[in-house]
LUMDRENDO-938558 format. One line per 2 residues: their letters; for each residue y, x, z of N, C-alpha, C. Coordinates in steps of 0.1 Angstrom, whole numbers, plus 5000, padded with zeros to 4 digits. Each point is the difference from the previous one (the first is absolute). Layout:
# residues N
a	Y X Z Y X Z Y X Z  ...
This chain:
# residues 435
mr	1167 1221 1039 5001 5004 4986 5007 5013 4998  5011 5002 5008 5008 5012 4999 4992 5012 5005
kf	4991 4998 5010 4992 5011 5005 4990 5004 4990  4995 4990 4992 4990 5003 4990 5007 5008 4989
iy	5012 4997 4996 5007 5007 4990 5003 5015 5004  5003 5001 5013 5002 5014 5006 4988 5008 4999
ll	4989 4993 5004 4987 5007 5000 4996 5004 4986  5002 4991 4990 4996 5003 4986 5009 5012 4995
cs	5013 5000 5003 5008 5011 4996 4996 5013 5006  4996 4999 5012 4995 5013 5007 4988 5005 4993
il	4991 4991 4997 4987 5005 4993 5004 5006 4987  5009 4994 4992 5003 5005 4987 5007 5013 5001
fv	5009 5002 5011 5007 5012 5002 4990 5012 5003  4990 4997 5009 4991 5010 5003 4991 5004 4988
sn	4996 4990 4992 4992 5002 4988 5008 5009 4990  5013 4997 4998 5008 5008 4991 5003 5014 5005
af	5001 5001 5014 5004 5013 5005 4988 5010 5001  4988 4995 5002 4989 5009 5002 4989 4999 4989
gi	5002 4990 4991 4990 4999 4989 4989 4990 5003  4991 4999 4991 4989 4990 5001 4990 5005 5011
vl	4998 4991 5010 4991 5003 5011 4986 4996 4996  4991 5010 5001 4986 4997 4997 4991 5004 5012
sf	4991 4991 5004 4990 5004 5010 4988 5006 4993  4991 5005 5008 4987 5005 4995 4993 4990 4992
nd	4999 4988 5005 4992 4989 4993 5007 4996 4987  5014 5000 5000 5008 4997 4988 4996 5010 4989
vi	5000 5013 5004 4997 5010 4990 4986 4998 4994  4990 4997 5009 4986 4998 4995 5000 4989 4990
ek	5006 4989 5004 5000 4988 4991 5006 5002 4987  5012 5007 5000 5007 5002 4988 4993 5009 4991
iv	4994 5011 5005 4993 5009 4992 4987 4994 4994  4994 4992 5008 4988 4993 4994 5004 4990 4989
ae	5012 4993 5002 5004 4991 4990 5004 5007 4987  5005 5013 5001 5005 5007 4989 4989 5009 4993
sn	4988 5001 5007 4990 5009 4996 4994 4996 4986  5000 5009 4991 4993 4997 4987 4985 5000 5001
dv	4995 5008 5009 4986 5001 5002 4994 4986 5006  5008 4994 5009 4995 4987 5005 5001 4989 4988
kk	5010 5001 4992 5001 4990 4989 4989 5003 4990  4996 5012 4998 4989 5003 4991 4987 4994 5006
ae	4999 5002 5013 4987 4995 5007 5000 4985 4998  5011 4993 5002 5000 4985 4998 4997 4996 4986
an	5005 5008 4990 4997 4997 4986 4985 5002 4997  4994 5010 5007 4985 5002 4998 4992 4989 5006
ik	5005 4994 5010 4993 4988 5006 5000 4988 4989  5012 4998 4995 5001 4989 4990 4992 5003 4987
ka	4999 5013 4997 4992 5004 4988 4985 4997 5003  4995 5004 5012 4986 4998 5003 4997 4985 5001
qa	5010 4992 5005 4997 4985 5000 5000 4994 4986  5008 5006 4991 4999 4995 4986 4987 5004 4993
ql	4995 5012 5004 4987 5005 4994 4989 4991 5005  5001 4995 5013 4990 4991 5005 5000 4987 4992
ks	5011 4995 4997 5001 4988 4992 4995 5002 4986  5002 5012 4994 4995 5003 4987 4985 5000 5000
vs	4993 5006 5010 4986 5000 5001 4994 4986 5003  5007 4993 5009 4996 4987 5004 4999 4990 4988
an	5009 5002 4990 5001 4991 4989 4987 5001 4992  4992 5010 5001 4987 5001 4993 4990 4991 5004
rw	5001 4994 5012 4990 4991 5005 5003 4985 4997  5011 4997 4995 5004 4986 4997 5000 4997 4985
ls	5001 4987 4998 4999 4995 4986 5011 5007 4991  4997 5004 4988 5009 5005 4991 5000 4991 4987
vd	5011 4996 4995 5002 4992 4989 5008 5006 4990  4995 5001 4987 5008 5006 4989 5001 4989 4989
gs	5012 5000 4995 5003 4990 4989 5003 5008 4987  4997 4994 4989 5004 5007 4987 5003 4989 4990
as	5009 5004 4990 5004 4991 4989 5002 5009 4988  4997 4995 4989 5001 5008 4987 5003 4991 4988
ym	5007 5005 4991 5003 4993 4987 4997 5010 4989  4993 4996 4990 4997 5008 4988 5003 4993 4988
nl	5005 5007 4990 5002 4994 4986 4992 5008 4991  4989 4994 4994 4991 5007 4991 5007 5001 4986
id	4999 5011 4994 5006 5003 4987 4990 5001 4989  5001 4993 4989 4992 5001 4988 5005 5012 4993
ve	4992 5011 5000 5004 5012 4994 5003 4999 4985  4993 4991 4993 5002 4999 4986 5013 4992 4997
hp	5003 4990 5008 5012 4992 4998 5008 4999 5013  5005 5012 5005 5007 5000 5013 5012 4991 5002
fd	5007 4996 4989 5012 4992 5001 4998 4986 4995  4989 4997 4994 4999 4986 4994 4990 4991 5008
se	4991 5006 5008 4990 4992 5006 5005 4993 5012  4994 4988 5002 5002 4993 5013 4988 5001 5009
gv	4991 5009 4995 4987 5002 5008 4993 5012 4994  4989 5003 5005 4992 5011 4994 4989 4994 4992
ri	4999 5004 4987 4990 4995 4991 4987 5007 5002  4989 4993 5002 4987 5006 5002 4992 4997 4987
pa	4996 5011 4993 4993 4998 4987 4987 4992 5002  4995 4994 4989 4988 4992 5001 4988 5008 5003
ei	4999 5012 4995 4988 5008 5003 4999 5004 5015  5012 5001 5006 5000 5003 5015 4997 4987 5007
ga	5006 4989 4995 4997 4987 5007 4986 4996 4999  4993 5004 4988 4986 4996 4999 4991 5007 5010
ml	5005 5011 5005 4992 5008 5010 5001 4994 5014  5010 4991 5002 5002 4994 5013 4992 4987 5001
eh	4994 4998 5010 4992 4988 5002 5009 4987 5000  4996 4990 4993 5008 4987 4999 5013 5002 4994
aq	5002 5011 4992 5013 5002 4994 5001 4991 4987  5012 4996 4997 5002 4991 4988 4998 5009 4988
qg	4998 4993 4988 4998 5007 4987 5014 5004 4995  5001 5011 4993 5012 5005 4994 5009 5006 5010
df	5012 5005 4995 5010 5006 5008 5005 4990 5010  5004 5005 5012 5006 4992 5010 5010 5008 5008
ti	5009 4994 5007 5011 5007 5007 5000 4996 5014  5002 5010 5009 5001 4998 5014 5014 5002 5004
pd	5005 4993 5011 5014 5001 5004 5003 5014 5004  5012 5004 4997 5004 5014 5003 5008 5001 5013
ni	5003 4989 5007 5006 5001 5014 4990 4997 5010  4998 5009 5009 4990 4999 5011 5007 5002 5014
fs	4998 4991 5009 5006 5001 5013 4989 4999 5010  5000 5009 5010 4990 4999 5011 5006 5002 5013
vg	4995 4994 5011 5004 5002 5014 4988 4999 5009  5000 5008 5010 4988 5000 5009 5004 5005 5014
vn	4991 4996 5009 5001 5004 5014 4986 5006 5005  5000 5011 5006 4988 5006 5006 5002 5002 5015
at	4989 4997 5007 5001 5002 5015 4987 5007 5005  5003 5009 5009 4988 5008 5006 5002 5000 5015
qp	4989 4997 5007 5000 5000 5015 4988 5009 5005  5003 5012 5006 4989 5008 5005 4993 4992 5012
iy	4987 5001 5000 4992 4993 5010 4994 5010 5010  4994 5010 4995 4993 5010 5009 5001 5014 4993
tf	5005 5010 5007 5001 5013 4995 4993 5011 5008  4991 4995 5010 4993 5010 5009 5010 5009 5007
gk	5012 4994 5004 5009 5008 5009 5010 5009 4992  4999 5000 4987 5009 5008 4993 5015 4997 5002
ig	5003 4987 5000 5014 4996 5003 5002 5000 5015  4991 4995 5008 5002 4999 5015 5002 5014 5006
ha	4993 5010 4996 5002 5013 5006 5013 5006 4995  5004 4997 4988 5013 5005 4995 5011 4994 5008
ld	4999 4987 5004 5010 4993 5008 5000 5007 5014  4989 5003 5005 4999 5007 5013 5008 5013 5000
am	4998 5007 4989 5006 5013 4998 5015 4999 4999  5005 4990 4993 5015 4998 4999 5005 4995 5014
qm	4993 4993 5008 5005 4996 5013 5001 5012 5009  4991 5009 4999 5001 5013 5007 5012 5008 4995
ai	5003 4999 4987 5012 5007 4995 5013 4994 5006  5000 4987 5002 5012 4994 5007 5001 5005 5014
dm	4989 5000 5007 5000 5005 5014 5004 5014 5001  4995 5008 4990 5004 5014 5000 5015 5002 4998
sk	5006 4992 4991 5014 5001 4998 5009 4995 5012  4994 4991 5007 5007 4995 5013 4999 5012 5010
sa	4989 5006 5001 4999 5011 5010 5008 5012 4995  5001 5002 4987 5009 5010 4995 5015 4998 5003
ke	5004 4987 5000 5013 4997 5004 5003 5003 5014  4990 4996 5009 5001 5003 5014 5001 5015 5003
lt	4992 5008 4992 5001 5014 5002 5014 5005 4995  5005 4995 4989 5013 5004 4995 5011 4996 5010
lr	4999 4988 5006 5010 4996 5010 5000 5010 5012  4988 5004 5004 5000 5009 5012 5006 5014 4996
ev	4997 5004 4988 5006 5013 4996 5015 4999 4999  5005 4989 4994 5014 4998 4999 5007 4999 5013
ky	4994 4993 5009 5006 4999 5014 5000 5013 5007  4989 5008 4998 5000 5013 5007 5011 5009 4994
aa	5002 5000 4987 5010 5008 4993 5014 4995 5005  5002 4987 5001 5012 4994 5005 5004 5005 5014
ad	4989 4999 5009 5002 5005 5014 5004 5015 5000  4993 5008 4991 5003 5014 4999 5015 5002 4996
ly	5004 4993 4990 5014 5001 4996 5010 4996 5011  4997 4990 5008 5009 4995 5010 5001 5011 5011
wt	4988 5004 5005 5000 5009 5012 5004 5014 4995  4998 5004 4988 5006 5013 4995 5015 5000 5000
ak	5006 4989 4996 5014 4998 5000 5006 5001 5014  4993 4993 5010 5004 5001 5013 4998 5014 5006
mt	4990 5006 4996 4997 5014 5005 5011 5009 4995  5004 4999 4988 5011 5009 4995 5013 4997 5007
de	5002 4987 5003 5012 4997 5008 5000 5008 5013  4989 5000 5007 4999 5007 5013 5002 5015 4998
iv	4994 5005 4989 5001 5015 4998 5015 5004 4997  5007 4991 4993 5014 5003 4997 5008 5000 5014
ka	4997 4990 5008 5007 5000 5014 4997 5013 5007  4987 5004 5000 4996 5012 5008 5007 5013 4994
se	5001 5000 4986 5006 5012 4994 5015 5000 5003  5007 4989 4999 5014 4999 5003 5003 5004 5015
kt	4991 4996 5009 5002 5003 5014 4999 5015 5002  4990 5007 4994 4999 5014 5002 5011 5008 4994
lk	5005 4995 4988 5012 5006 4994 5012 4998 5009  5002 4989 5005 5011 4997 5009 5000 5009 5012
da	4988 5002 5006 4998 5009 5011 5004 5014 4997  4996 5005 4988 5003 5013 4996 5015 5002 4998
rk	5007 4991 4994 5014 5001 4999 5007 5000 5013  4995 4992 5009 5006 4999 5014 4998 5013 5007
ak	4988 5007 4998 4998 5013 5006 5010 5010 4995  5003 5000 4987 5009 5009 4994 5014 4998 5006
qn	5005 4987 5002 5013 4997 5005 5001 5006 5014  4989 4997 5008 5000 5005 5014 5001 5016 5000
lv	4993 5006 4991 5000 5015 5000 5014 5005 4997  5006 4994 4990 5014 5004 4996 5010 4997 5011
st	4999 4988 5006 5010 4996 5010 5000 5008 5012  4988 5006 5004 4999 5008 5012 5005 5014 4998
gr	5002 5004 4987 5005 5013 4997 4990 5011 5002  4987 4996 5001 4989 5010 5001 4992 5002 4987
an	5006 4996 4990 4992 5000 4987 4999 5015 4995  4988 5004 4998 4998 5013 4994 4995 4998 4986
rm	5000 5010 4992 4997 4999 4986 4985 4995 4997  4991 5006 5008 4986 4996 4998 4997 4985 5003
nl	5006 4995 5011 4998 4986 5004 5007 4991 4989  5012 5004 4996 5007 4992 4990 4992 4999 4987
vk	4995 5011 4995 4992 5001 4988 4987 4991 5001  4994 5002 5012 4987 4992 5002 5003 4985 5000
ie	5011 4996 5007 5003 4986 5000 5004 4995 4987  5008 5007 4992 5004 4996 4987 4987 4999 4991
sd	4991 5009 5001 4988 4999 4992 4992 4988 5005  4999 4997 5013 4993 4989 5005 5006 4987 4995
ia	5014 4999 5000 5007 4988 4995 4997 4998 4985  5000 5011 4992 4997 4999 4986 4986 4994 4997
tk	4991 5005 5008 4986 4996 4998 4998 4985 5004  5007 4996 5010 4999 4986 5005 5008 4991 4990
ev	5010 5005 4994 5007 4992 4990 4990 4997 4988  4993 5010 4996 4990 4998 4990 4989 4990 5004
nv	4996 5001 5013 4990 4990 5005 5005 4986 4999  5013 4998 5004 5006 4987 4999 5001 4995 4986
sd	5004 5009 4991 5001 4997 4985 4986 4995 4995  4990 5008 5003 4986 4997 4996 4996 4986 5006
ak	5002 4998 5013 4996 4988 5006 5007 4988 4994  5013 5001 4997 5007 4989 4993 4995 4997 4986
fn	4997 5011 4993 4994 4999 4987 4987 4992 5000  4991 5004 5010 4987 4994 5001 5002 4985 5004
rd	5010 4997 5009 5002 4987 5004 5005 4991 4988  5010 5005 4993 5005 4993 4988 4989 4997 4990
ta	4991 5010 4998 4989 4999 4991 4991 4989 5004  4997 5000 5013 4990 4990 5006 5006 4986 4999
yr	5013 4999 5002 5007 4987 5000 5001 4995 4985  5003 5009 4991 5000 4995 4986 4987 4995 4995
ml	4989 5007 5003 4987 4995 4996 4997 4987 5007  5003 4999 5013 4998 4987 5007 5007 4989 4993
ki	5013 5002 4996 5008 4989 4994 4995 4997 4986  4995 5009 4993 4994 4998 4987 4988 4991 5001
mv	4991 5003 5009 4988 4993 5002 5002 4986 5006  5011 4998 5007 5003 4987 5006 5007 4991 4989
gl	5005 5007 4989 5006 4992 4990 5016 5000 5001  5005 5010 5007 5015 5001 5001 5005 5011 4992
ap	5013 5000 4997 5006 5011 4993 5001 5012 5009  4998 5012 4994 5000 5012 5009 5013 5002 5008
dt	5011 4995 4995 5012 5002 5008 5003 4988 5010  4991 4991 5002 5001 4990 5009 4999 5005 5015
di	5009 4996 5008 5000 5004 5014 4990 4991 5008  4991 5006 5007 4990 4993 5008 4999 5006 5014
vl	4996 4991 5009 4997 5004 5014 4986 4996 5003  4992 5010 5005 4987 4997 5004 5000 4997 5015
qd	4996 4987 5002 5001 4995 5014 4991 5005 5010  4987 5001 4997 4990 5004 5010 5000 5015 5002
ei	5001 5005 5012 5001 5014 5003 4986 5005 5003  4998 5013 4999 4988 5007 5003 4998 4998 5016
pn	4988 4995 5004 4998 4998 5014 4999 5013 5008  5004 4999 5012 4999 5012 5009 4987 5000 5008
ef	4994 4988 5001 4988 4998 5008 4990 4993 4991  4987 5003 5001 4989 4994 4993 4989 4995 5009
ek	4997 4987 4998 4989 4995 5009 4987 5004 4995  4990 4998 5009 4986 5003 4997 4995 4989 4991
qd	4994 5004 4989 4995 4990 4990 4985 4998 5002  4995 4988 4998 4986 4997 5001 4995 4997 4985
fk	4997 5011 4993 4996 4998 4986 4986 4996 4999  4997 4991 4990 4987 4995 4998 4991 5010 4992
tl	4987 4998 5000 4991 5008 4992 5001 4995 4986  5000 5010 4991 5001 4997 4986 4987 4994 4995
ts	5001 4988 4995 4988 4993 4994 5001 4997 4985  5013 4999 4995 5002 4996 4986 5013 5005 4996
tp	5001 5003 4987 5013 5003 4993 5000 4994 4987  5012 4998 4994 5001 4994 4987 4992 5008 4989
qw	5000 5013 5002 4993 5009 4991 4985 4998 5000  4995 4998 5012 4986 4997 5001 4997 4986 4994
di	5009 4990 5002 4998 4987 4994 4999 5001 4985  5009 5009 4994 5000 5002 4986 4987 5005 4995
ye	4995 5010 5007 4987 5006 4996 4989 4990 5001  5000 4992 5011 4989 4991 5001 5000 4989 4990
kq	5012 4995 4996 5001 4990 4990 4997 5006 4986  5003 5013 4998 4998 5006 4987 4984 5002 4999
ik	4993 5003 5010 4986 5001 5000 4994 4987 4995  5004 4989 5007 4995 4987 4996 5003 4996 4986
my	5012 5004 4996 5004 4997 4986 4991 5007 4990  4997 5013 5002 4991 5007 4991 4986 4994 5001
es	4996 4996 5011 4986 4994 5001 5000 4987 4993  5010 4992 5001 5000 4987 4992 5001 5003 4985
na	5008 5010 4996 5000 5004 4986 4987 5004 4995  4992 5007 5008 4987 5005 4996 4991 4988 4998
as	5001 4990 5010 4991 4988 4998 5004 4993 4988  5013 4999 4997 5004 4992 4988 4996 5007 4987
kr	5001 5014 5000 4995 5007 4988 4985 4999 4998  4993 5000 5011 4985 4998 4999 4996 4987 4995
ag	5008 4989 5004 4997 4987 4995 5003 4998 4986  5007 5010 4993 5002 4999 4986 4988 5001 4992
ay	4989 5005 5006 4987 5001 4993 4992 4987 5001  5005 4990 5008 4992 4988 5002 5005 4989 4990
ps	4992 4990 4998 5005 4989 4991 5012 4992 5006  5006 4993 4992 5011 4992 5004 4999 4986 4993
la	5002 4989 5007 4999 4987 4995 5013 4993 5000  5003 4993 4989 5013 4993 4999 4998 4987 4992
am	5009 4990 5004 5000 4988 4992 5011 5000 4990  4997 4994 4988 5009 5001 4989 5002 4986 4994
gs	5012 4998 4994 5003 4988 4993 5010 5002 4989  4999 4992 4990 5010 5002 4988 5002 4987 4993
ys	5012 4998 4995 5004 4989 4992 5008 5005 4988  4997 4995 4988 5007 5005 4988 5003 4988 4991
ly	5011 5000 4993 5004 4990 4990 5004 5007 4988  4995 4994 4988 5004 5006 4987 5006 4989 4991
sm	5009 5003 4992 5006 4991 4990 5003 5007 4988  4998 4993 4988 5002 5006 4987 5008 4990 4991
gq	5009 5005 4992 5008 4992 4991 5005 5007 4988  5004 4992 4989 5005 5006 4988 5013 5007 5002
dm	5008 4994 5009 5013 5006 5003 5003 4997 5015  5011 5006 5004 5004 4998 5015 5003 4986 5003
gh	5005 4992 4991 5004 4986 5003 4988 4992 5001  4988 5003 4994 4988 4992 5001 4989 5007 5008
lf	5004 5010 5009 4990 5008 5007 4992 4991 5009  5006 4990 5006 4993 4992 5010 4998 4986 4995
dk	5000 4998 4987 4998 4986 4995 4985 4996 5002  4991 5009 4997 4986 4998 5001 4996 5002 5015
ks	4988 4995 5003 4995 5002 5013 4996 5015 5003  5005 5005 5011 4997 5014 5003 4986 5001 5006
sq	4995 5012 4999 4987 5003 5005 5001 5006 5014  4991 4997 5009 5001 5005 5014 4986 5006 5004
sa	5001 5009 5009 4987 5006 5006 5002 5004 5014  4990 4999 5008 5001 5004 5014 4986 5004 5005
yl	5000 5008 5011 4988 5004 5006 5002 5004 5015  4989 4998 5007 4999 5005 5014 4988 5008 5002
gl	5000 5010 5008 4987 5008 5002 5001 5010 5010  4989 5008 5002 4999 5011 5009 4998 5012 4992
al	5006 5011 5005 4997 5013 4993 4995 5010 5011  4989 5006 4997 4995 5011 5008 5001 5013 4993
qv	5008 5009 5006 5002 5013 4994 4992 5010 5008  4991 5007 4993 4991 5010 5006 5002 5014 4995
pl	5005 5009 5007 5002 5014 4995 4986 5006 4999  4997 5005 4988 4987 5005 4997 4999 5015 5001
fs	5010 5007 4995 5000 5015 5001 5014 5005 5000  5004 5008 5010 5013 5006 5001 5000 5015 5002
ag	4988 5006 4998 4999 5015 5002 5004 5004 5014  4997 4992 5010 5003 5004 5014 5015 4999 5004
lh	5008 4993 4992 5014 4999 5002 5003 4993 5014  4994 4989 5003 5003 4993 5012 4996 5008 5013
sa	4988 5006 4999 4995 5008 5011 5009 5012 5002  5005 5006 4990 5008 5012 5001 5014 4996 5006
na	5006 4989 4996 5012 4995 5006 4999 4997 5014  4989 4994 5004 4997 4996 5014 4999 5013 5008
ti	4993 5010 4995 4999 5013 5007 5013 5006 5002  5009 5000 4990 5013 5006 5002 5008 4993 5011
ea	4999 4987 5001 5007 4993 5011 4994 5003 5014  4987 5001 5000 4993 5004 5012 5004 5014 5005
mn	5001 5009 4991 5004 5014 5004 5014 5000 5004  5009 4992 4994 5014 4999 5005 5000 4995 5014
ae	4991 4990 5004 4999 4995 5013 4996 5011 5010  4990 5008 4995 4995 5011 5009 5011 5011 5002
av	5008 5003 4990 5011 5010 5002 5010 4995 5010  5003 4987 4999 5010 4994 5010 4994 5000 5014
hq	4987 4998 5001 4993 5001 5013 5003 5014 5006  4999 5010 4992 5002 5014 5005 5015 5001 5005
dl	5009 4995 4992 5014 5001 5003 5003 4992 5013  4993 4989 5002 5002 4992 5013 4995 5008 5012
dk	4989 5006 4999 4994 5008 5011 5010 5012 5003  5005 5006 4990 5009 5012 5002 5013 4995 5007
sk	5005 4989 4995 5013 4994 5005 4998 4996 5014  4989 4994 5004 4998 4996 5014 5001 5012 5009
kl	4994 5011 4996 5000 5012 5008 5014 5006 5002  5007 5001 4988 5013 5006 5000 5011 4992 5007
kt	5000 4987 4997 5010 4991 5005 4998 4997 5015  4987 5000 5005 4998 4999 5014 5005 5012 5007
ee	4998 5012 4995 5005 5012 5006 5015 5000 5000  5006 4996 4989 5015 5000 4999 5005 4990 5010
yn	4994 4989 5001 5005 4990 5010 4998 5005 5014  4989 5006 5004 4998 5005 5013 5009 5011 5003
ta	5003 5009 4990 5010 5011 5002 5014 4994 5003  5004 4990 4993 5013 4994 5002 5001 4994 5014
vk	4989 4994 5005 5000 4994 5014 5001 5012 5010  4992 5010 4998 5001 5012 5009 5013 5007 4999
ky	5006 5000 4988 5013 5007 4998 5010 4993 5008  5000 4987 5001 5010 4992 5007 5000 5004 5015
sh	4988 5000 5006 4999 5004 5014 5004 5014 5002  4995 5009 4991 5004 5014 5001 5015 5002 5000
lc	5006 4994 4990 5015 5002 4999 5007 4994 5011  4996 4989 5006 5006 4994 5011 4999 5009 5012
dn	4989 5007 5002 4999 5009 5011 5009 5012 4998  5001 5005 4987 5009 5011 4997 5015 4996 5002
ls	5003 4987 4997 5014 4996 5002 5005 5001 5014  4992 4997 5009 5004 5001 5014 5002 5015 5004
kl	4991 5008 4995 5002 5015 5002 5012 5006 4993  5003 4995 4988 5012 5004 4993 5012 4996 5007
kn	5000 4988 5006 5012 4995 5007 5003 5010 5012  4989 5003 5007 5002 5010 5011 5005 5013 4995
ak	4995 5005 4989 5004 5013 4994 5015 4998 4996  5004 4989 4994 5013 4998 4996 5010 5000 5012
el	4996 4994 5011 5009 5001 5012 5001 5014 5005  4990 5008 5000 5001 5014 5004 5008 5008 4990
aq	4999 4997 4987 5008 5007 4991 5015 4996 5001  5002 4988 5004 5014 4996 5002 5006 5007 5012
kt	4992 5001 5011 5005 5007 5012 5002 5014 4997  4991 5006 4992 5002 5014 4997 5012 5002 4992
yt	5003 4991 4991 5012 5002 4991 5013 4998 5009  4999 4990 5009 5012 4998 5009 5003 5013 5009
ls	4989 5006 5005 5001 5012 5008 5006 5011 4991  4995 5001 4988 5005 5011 4991 5014 4998 4996
vn	5004 4988 4998 5015 4997 4997 5008 5004 5012  4996 4997 5012 5008 5004 5012 5000 5015 5002
rf	4989 5007 4998 4999 5014 5000 5009 5007 4990  5000 4994 4988 5008 5005 4989 5015 4999 5003
an	5003 4988 5006 5014 4998 5004 5005 5010 5010  4991 5004 5009 5003 5010 5011 4998 5014 4995
gq	4996 5002 4988 4998 5014 4994 4988 5006 5005  4990 4992 5004 4987 5006 5006 4989 5001 4989
ts	5003 4995 4988 4990 5001 4989 5007 5001 4987  4993 5004 4990 5005 5002 4987 4999 4988 4991
av	5007 5000 4989 4999 4989 4990 4986 5000 4993  4993 5011 5000 4987 5000 4995 4990 4991 5008
el	5001 5002 5013 4991 4992 5009 5004 4985 4998  5013 4997 5000 5005 4986 4999 4995 4994 4987
sd	5000 5008 4989 4996 4995 4987 4985 4997 5000  4992 5009 5006 4986 4998 5001 4996 4987 5008
vs	5007 4998 5011 4997 4989 5009 5005 4987 4993  5011 5000 4993 5005 4989 4992 4990 4996 4989
sa	4995 5010 4993 4990 4998 4989 4987 4994 5006  4996 5005 5011 4988 4994 5006 5002 4986 5004
ly	5012 4996 5005 5002 4986 5004 5000 4992 4987  5006 5005 4989 5001 4992 4988 4985 4998 4995
qm	4992 5010 5000 4987 4999 4995 4992 4990 5009  5003 4999 5012 4993 4991 5009 5004 4986 4997
dv	5013 4998 4996 5005 4986 4996 4993 4996 4987  4999 5009 4991 4993 4997 4987 4985 4997 5002
al	4994 5007 5009 4986 4998 5003 4998 4986 5006  5009 4996 5009 4999 4987 5006 5001 4989 4989
in	5010 5002 4992 5002 4990 4989 4988 4999 4991  4994 5011 4996 4989 5001 4991 4988 4993 5007
tk	4998 5003 5013 4989 4994 5007 5001 4985 5001  5012 4995 5002 5001 4985 5000 4997 4994 4986
yn	5005 5007 4990 4998 4995 4986 4984 5000 4998  4994 5011 5004 4985 5001 4997 4993 4989 5008
il	5004 4997 5012 4994 4989 5008 5001 4987 4992  5012 4997 4996 5003 4987 4992 4991 5000 4988
ms	4999 5011 4993 4992 4999 4987 4985 5000 5003  4996 5005 5011 4986 4999 5004 4996 4985 5002
ve	5009 4993 5006 4998 4985 5002 5000 4993 4986  5009 5004 4991 4999 4994 4986 4988 5004 4993
tv	4994 5012 5002 4987 5003 4994 4989 4991 5005  5000 4998 5013 4990 4991 5006 5001 4986 4994
kk	5013 4995 4998 5002 4987 4994 4995 5000 4985  5003 5010 4993 4996 5001 4986 4985 4999 4998
lg	4993 5007 5009 4985 5001 4999 4993 4989 5006  5004 4995 5011 4991 4991 5007 5006 4987 5005
e	5012 4997 4998 5006 4987 5005 4994 4988 4992
């Protein structure tokens, strides 16, 4: 138990001393979880699913209920009547009407229920449902596409931050070497004005380089922390380092991408919409039923004293569009042309994305070959710099040559870092397009 407490205390001490430790995968997961684009994509899926339910409701039984109450007013005696008086001359015009004036109750209540069930619509509803299912599939593919884009951006943020770390180290190293060269020059008593001025200028330039490198590093880390969901002033440590060696990759041939899936589903959606619009010109058959109850009384208290009247019916209704001035055909043509436009987008995307994918695959191999050459060049540059430092210490060369050799070594360090970063991002590009 005591060992466990010691271990826990050690972990807490390390965490407090160095900040929050994040691996590459941690950063990817946190940025995906914080991404507003991913949340919007998930909302679009739920929206499409709700739209499918809305369209699906059209094929099932619909029931409507209604209730009403009316109080008839005798305009001639609005406050005295308990009913509406019908004059004899009007009553005589009614078949089986009683002789003389008579009064009808002025309180009328009715309640009814109507039901409709579509039976056959020639695919109008079915094709609309197919279109909405394609919309759901599109939204799912769109989410996958968004996830890949977010993961790619997250990887870019991570490796950019690590790259700026390495550039800061390289800048600080070359500045330290310049200051050391100045100390050696002064300590030997061989300092001349030209060498001192050149070294001072070189130190000032490298101080600017260090300042710029730190600014770029801090900017990269702030952006990374914001996207991860941390406060900009939070201390973090990025655990995974930029690799020094890269293995040969066996990339697969690109056969599908989320973007292609979106285009293909969109084409099917437009085609289903066209079929549904075209079916609007065909008849539709539905079953109908209704029940109604009526009651009349002299006042509210006696509204239901007498027997109420009821009515009901069941039947079929055939609705036949006779003339729409070409509306349904025009709407179907619009959807069909939308499908054709997406066909063209799909063909173009297949060409461009295939080339982009193949370029990323070739770039990986190309950069890996260049990396080994750059390492050899870096070793030679380091040897050249070491020889120049020794020659400068012995007074056999000037500060100008030393500065040029030091600058070349620094540029070689930066080139190596950039090449490693580009190799990593070429892998991420392959994942984004074809994984």
